[in-house]
Every structure is written in structure tokens, then in C-alpha cells.
C-alpha positions in Angstrom: -67.8 109.3 -49.3 -66.3 105.8 -49.1 -65.6 104.3 -45.7 -61.8 104.0 -46.7 -61.6 107.9 -47.0 -63.6 108.5 -43.8 -61.0 105.9 -42.1 -58.0 108.1 -43.7 -59.7 111.4 -42.1 -60.4 109.6 -38.9 -56.5 108.7 -38.5 -55.5 112.5 -39.6 -57.7 114.1 -37.1 -56.7 111.7 -34.4 -53.0 112.6 -35.0 -54.4 116.4 -34.7 -55.8 115.9 -31.3 -52.5 114.0 -30.5 -50.9 116.8 -31.2 -52.8 119.3 -29.3 -52.8 116.9 -26.6 -49.4 117.0 -26.4 -49.4 120.9 -26.7 -51.9 121.1 -23.9 -51.0 118.4 -21.4 -47.1 118.5 -22.0 -47.0 121.6 -20.9 -48.0 120.4 -17.6 -44.8 118.0 -17.8 -42.3 120.9 -18.4 -44.1 123.8 -15.8 -41.8 122.8 -13.0 -38.7 122.5 -14.7 -39.1 125.9 -16.5 -40.4 127.5 -13.4 -37.6 126.6 -11.3 -35.2 127.8 -14.4 -33.4 124.6 -14.3 -33.9 124.4 -17.9 -34.7 127.1 -20.6 -38.1 126.5 -22.2 -36.7 125.1 -25.6 -34.6 122.6 -23.9 -37.2 122.0 -21.7 -39.5 121.0 -24.4 -36.9 119.1 -26.4 -36.2 117.0 -23.4 -40.2 116.1 -22.6 -40.6 115.5 -26.3 -37.9 112.7 -26.3 -39.4 111.0 -23.5 -43.1 111.4 -24.4 -42.0 109.6 -27.7 -40.3 106.6 -26.2 -42.9 106.0 -23.3 -45.4 104.0 -25.4 -42.7 101.7 -27.2 -41.5 100.6 -23.3 -44.7 100.6 -21.2 -47.2 98.8 -23.2 -50.6 99.9 -24.2 -52.9 98.9 -21.6 -54.5 102.3 -21.4 -55.2 102.3 -25.3 -57.3 99.3 -24.8 -59.2 100.7 -22.3 -60.0 103.9 -24.5 -60.9 102.2 -27.7 -62.9 99.3 -26.4 -63.9 99.8 -22.9 -65.9 102.8 -22.9 -68.0 102.2 -25.9 -69.7 99.3 -27.6 -67.9 99.1 -30.8 -70.8 96.9 -32.5 -73.0 100.2 -32.2 -71.1 102.8 -33.3 -69.4 104.0 -36.5 -66.6 106.2 -38.2 -69.2 109.4 -37.5 -69.1 108.8 -33.9 -65.2 108.5 -33.6 -64.6 111.5 -36.1 -67.3 113.7 -34.2 -65.7 112.9 -30.5 -62.3 113.7 -32.0 -63.5 117.0 -33.3 -65.3 117.7 -30.1 -62.2 116.9 -27.9 -59.9 119.0 -30.2 -62.5 122.1 -29.9 -62.6 121.7 -26.1 -58.5 121.4 -26.0 -57.9 124.4 -27.9 -60.8 126.7 -25.9 -59.0 125.7 -22.5 -55.3 126.4 -24.2 -56.6 130.0 -24.8 -57.6 130.5 -21.4 -54.5 129.4 -20.0 -56.6 126.3 -18.2 -54.5 123.2 -17.6 -57.5 120.7 -18.3 -57.5 117.0 -19.4 -57.3 116.1 -22.8 -58.0 112.7 -21.6 -61.3 113.3 -20.4 -62.2 115.8 -23.2 -61.6 112.9 -25.7 -63.7 110.5 -23.3 -66.4 113.1 -23.0 -66.6 113.9 -26.9 -66.4 110.2 -27.8 -69.1 109.1 -25.1 -71.3 112.4 -26.6 -71.1 111.2 -29.9 -72.1 107.7 -29.2 -74.9 108.6 -27.3 -75.8 111.0 -30.1 -75.7 108.1 -32.4 -76.9 105.1 -30.4 -78.2 106.4 -27.2 -77.2 105.4 -23.7 -77.1 101.6 -24.7 -73.8 102.4 -26.6 -72.1 103.2 -23.4 -70.3 100.5 -21.4 -71.0 102.1 -17.7 -68.7 99.7 -15.9 -65.9 101.1 -18.4 -66.8 104.7 -17.2 -66.7 104.2 -13.5 -62.9 104.1 -12.8 -61.9 107.0 -15.0 -64.7 109.1 -13.5 -63.6 108.1 -9.9 -60.2 109.3 -10.8 -61.1 112.9 -11.9 -61.3 113.4 -8.2 -58.9 110.6 -6.9 -56.0 111.3 -9.2 -55.2 114.9 -7.8 -55.6 113.5 -3.9 -53.4 110.6 -4.9 -50.9 113.4 -6.4 -51.5 115.7 -3.4 -50.8 113.0 -0.9 -47.8 111.6 -2.7 -46.5 115.3 -3.1 -46.6 115.6 0.9 -44.9 112.3 1.5 -42.0 112.8 -0.9 -41.3 116.0 -0.2 -41.3 115.3 3.8 -39.1 112.2 3.3 -36.6 114.3 1.4 -36.5 117.2 3.9 -35.6 114.5 6.5 -32.6 113.4 4.4 -31.4 116.8 3.5 -32.4 119.1 6.6 -28.9 119.2 8.1 -26.9 120.0 4.5 -26.3 123.6 3.3 -28.9 125.3 1.5 -26.6 125.9 -1.6 -25.6 122.3 -1.8 -29.3 121.0 -1.7 -30.2 123.7 -4.4 -27.3 122.3 -6.6 -28.1 118.8 -6.0 -31.7 119.2 -6.9 -31.2 121.3 -9.8 -29.4 118.1 -11.4 -31.8 115.6 -9.9 -34.8 117.5 -11.5 -33.6 116.7 -15.1 -33.9 113.2 -13.9 -37.4 113.9 -12.3 -38.4 115.7 -15.5 -37.6 113.1 -17.6 -39.3 110.4 -15.5 -42.6 112.7 -15.6 -42.6 113.1 -19.5 -42.0 109.3 -19.7 -45.2 108.7 -17.4 -47.1 110.9 -19.3 -46.3 109.3 -22.6 -47.4 105.9 -21.0 -50.9 107.3 -20.5 -51.7 110.4 -22.7 -50.2 109.3 -25.9 -51.9 106.0 -25.7 -55.8 107.5 -25.7 -55.3 108.0 -29.2 -53.9 105.2 -30.2 -57.1 103.5 -28.6 -59.3 105.7 -30.9 -57.4 104.9 -34.4 -57.4 101.0 -33.4 -61.1 101.3 -32.7 -61.3 102.8 -36.3 -59.9 100.2 -37.7 -61.8 97.5 -36.1 -65.0 99.3 -36.8 -64.0 100.0 -40.4 -63.0 96.1 -40.8 -59.3 96.7 -41.4 -58.6 94.7 -38.2 -60.4 91.6 -37.2 -59.1 92.2 -33.4 -58.5 94.9 -31.1 -54.9 95.2 -31.2 -53.0 98.2 -31.3 -50.4 98.2 -34.7 -46.9 99.3 -34.2 -47.5 102.0 -36.8 -50.3 103.5 -34.9 -48.0 103.7 -31.8 -45.3 105.3 -33.7 -47.4 107.9 -35.2 -49.1 108.8 -32.3 -46.1 108.9 -30.5 -44.4 111.5 -33.1 -47.7 113.7 -33.1 -47.4 113.8 -29.2 -43.8 114.5 -29.1 -44.5 117.3 -31.9 -47.2 119.0 -29.7 -44.9 119.0 -26.8 -42.3 121.0 -29.1 -45.0 123.6 -29.8 -45.2 124.2 -26.0 -48.3 125.7 -24.2 -46.8 128.5 -22.7 -50.1 130.0 -21.0 -50.7 126.5 -19.3 -47.2 126.7 -18.3 -47.4 129.8 -16.7 -50.4 128.4 -14.6 -48.9 125.3 -13.5 -45.5 126.6 -12.6 -46.3 129.9 -10.9 -49.8 130.6 -10.1 -50.6 127.6 -7.8 -47.4 127.8 -5.9 -43.7 129.2 -5.9 -41.2 126.2 -6.6 -37.8 125.9 -6.0 -35.7 122.8 -7.6 -36.2 120.9 -4.5 -39.9 121.1 -4.5 -40.1 120.9 -8.1 -38.3 117.5 -8.1 -40.6 116.4 -5.3 -43.9 117.3 -7.3 -42.5 115.7 -10.7 -41.3 112.4 -8.6 -44.8 112.4 -6.9 -46.5 112.8 -10.2 -44.5 110.0 -12.0 -45.4 107.4 -9.4 -48.9 108.4 -9.5 -49.1 107.8 -13.4 -47.0 104.7 -13.7 -49.2 102.9 -11.2 -52.6 104.3 -13.0 -50.9 103.3 -16.4 -49.9 99.8 -15.1 -53.6 99.1 -14.3 -55.0 100.4 -17.7 -56.6 103.5 -15.9 -56.9 106.5 -18.3 -55.9 109.4 -15.9 -55.2 112.7 -16.3 -51.5 113.5 -16.0 -52.7 117.4 -15.4 -54.8 116.4 -12.7 -51.9 114.5 -11.1 -49.1 117.3 -11.5 -51.6 119.9 -10.1 -52.4 117.7 -7.2 -48.5 117.2 -6.6 -47.9 120.7 -6.8 -50.5 121.5 -4.5 -49.4 119.0 -1.9 -45.7 120.3 -2.0 -46.9 123.7 -1.5 -49.2 122.8 1.4 -46.6 120.9 3.1 -44.8 124.2 3.8 -47.8 125.9 4.8 -51.5 126.0 3.4 -51.2 129.8 2.4 -48.4 128.7 0.1 -51.0 127.2 -2.3 -53.2 129.8 -4.4 -56.4 127.9 -3.5 -58.5 130.4 -5.6 -56.5 129.2 -8.8 -56.8 125.7 -7.8 -60.8 125.9 -7.3 -60.9 127.3 -10.9 -58.8 124.4 -12.4 -61.0 121.8 -10.5 -64.2 123.3 -12.1 -62.7 123.1 -15.4 -61.9 119.5 -14.5 -65.5 119.0 -13.5 -66.9 120.6 -16.7 -64.7 118.6 -19.3 -66.3 115.7 -19.9 -69.8 117.0 -20.3 -68.7 120.3 -22.0 -66.6 117.9 -24.5 -69.7 115.6 -24.7 -71.9 118.5 -25.7 -69.5 119.2 -28.4 -69.4 115.4 -29.7 -73.3 115.7 -29.8 -73.0 119.0 -32.0 -70.2 117.5 -34.1 -72.1 114.1 -34.8 -75.1 115.8 -36.2 -73.2 117.9 -38.3 -71.0 115.3 -39.7 -74.3 112.9 -40.0 -75.7 115.6 -42.1 -72.9 116.1 -44.4 -72.4 112.5 -45.1 -76.0 112.2 -46.0 
């Protein structure tokens, strides 16, 4: 198989991954607005898909640069590594979607990519400094979301505590449309860029690009794939996020989405590839815990956290397996 045909396959599989990313992670972005019944599921996914689509054009591609050239030495890998990493991430995504576990597509891609690189060139292919912040933020991001959730809902509670409950509920049903849009936008600033980074890395290693600059057509294709995945909806994940962690009302849903949005925009501005799933889970937990600790189903949360911890090594193993399969197939 020629290098050009392999490159085309990588681009195609990358967009499939981006679709599963939108299917998986975007379920988190609509979970609160669906569970509070502010929007019907169909309109919620349309609303989220629109904001996911426009975000990469507005906010830049700092995360794509980190993902594409900051984790693995591009001089030591080839197209087989990129393809194996994508397949590893897709399989992990699909498995967690089937189980209804809100896992991180970002970390699945990192794990698959890193595992395939190690299988190809050993640990010298890994840029250690590039992994430090993403791994730290596996634990920091949900804490940031949780703290932001507590702070935001406390501030809002002080602002509206003298108002009638019905008026507050009516206001926040409208405001949650804005917070859902903002969270979907912030999701697009971070998650769609992961695949842009992989495609651009493939173009560089394949000799199509001389320097690492994300082309406009890559941004467009990835944004469309992410939006399409969002339209598919991940209803098992929606149920877990919107109902099983804690009970949400429009007021608390607005606080959770706003908290997660602020966290994601901050990390995207610094080019840190964090998981929107981690952040919104922390924010929902923080909003629930602000009422009382027993309002949060911590057993469900523990199950989710274990899935987070296992994602990078689990997807990494998948990346190793697929690298050897692809390497054998191409010989």
C-alpha cells in the first residue's frame, strides 16, 4: 500500500474517531439540559452540534498542537502508529459507550497514540514533558469543575434566595439554553482539536506539510464529524450523567454547565487537552454536594473515576495490539 493511500485511510479513520468523540463526549454536554427537561433530546443534540461546530473556528487550535506534536516525537513514528492509535481509541470509546460510562475520548486517543508509539519505537518516542500536564489534569480537572460548581451555585443562590421558586425556575429554564450553548462551545474548543492534531501529525510525517500548521480543511472536516457525532447522541451516557450522579433542576443545571464552561475555556486557552467529561462530572458533583453530600451518588462517581484512571493504559494496550496487527498487514 502506498504512503498516500495510507494517509487517506488515517484521515478517514480520524474522522470516524471524531464522530465517536462527538457521540460519546457530547452526550455529557447535553445531559444536564435533557435531564432538567429544558430541551427535548432531539433539540438538545441539534443545539449542542451547532456550538460544537463553530467553536474550533473561533477559539484557535492550541490543543491540536499539543496533541499532535507535543506527546510523541514525530521523527520516530510513522503512519502505522497514528492509525493504530486511532483504532485503539475508537475501540475503547465504543466499549465505554456500550457500558454507559462517561469516559474521556481525549485520554483514549492519548493512550492509543502513546501505546502505538511505544510499540513502534520504544519509550524514547514519548515526549515525557508533554504528558505531564494532561496526566495531572486527569485528577485536577474534575476537582476544578467540582470547586467551580460549588462556588457558582453558592453565588447564584445568594443572588436569588429571596425570589419565588417558580420565578427562579422560569428564569433558569431560559438561562440554561445559554449555559448549554456555552458548554457545547467550550467542548468544541477542546475535544474537536484532538483529531485535528492527529491528522496534522499524519500530514507532517507523510511529507504533505513541511511545518506543523493545522490546515483550514482539517478544521472544517473535524468540526463536521464532531457535530455529526453529537447528532447521533449517546443516550446511555446522558442517563448516567444527567440522572445517576445527582438530581438536577434548571437552576443547578445552569450552575454545572457554567462551571464546566469556565474550566474548559481556561484549559483550552493554555493548550491543555483535558476531558470535558471529567470537568462536567466534577461540576455536577459539586453542585449536588453544595446541597448536601448525600445528594451525590458517590458509588456511581467512584465507578466513573476508575474508568478515567484505566482509560490511558487500557487504550494504550489497544494501540499496541493494533500496531502489531497493522504492521503485520502492511509487510
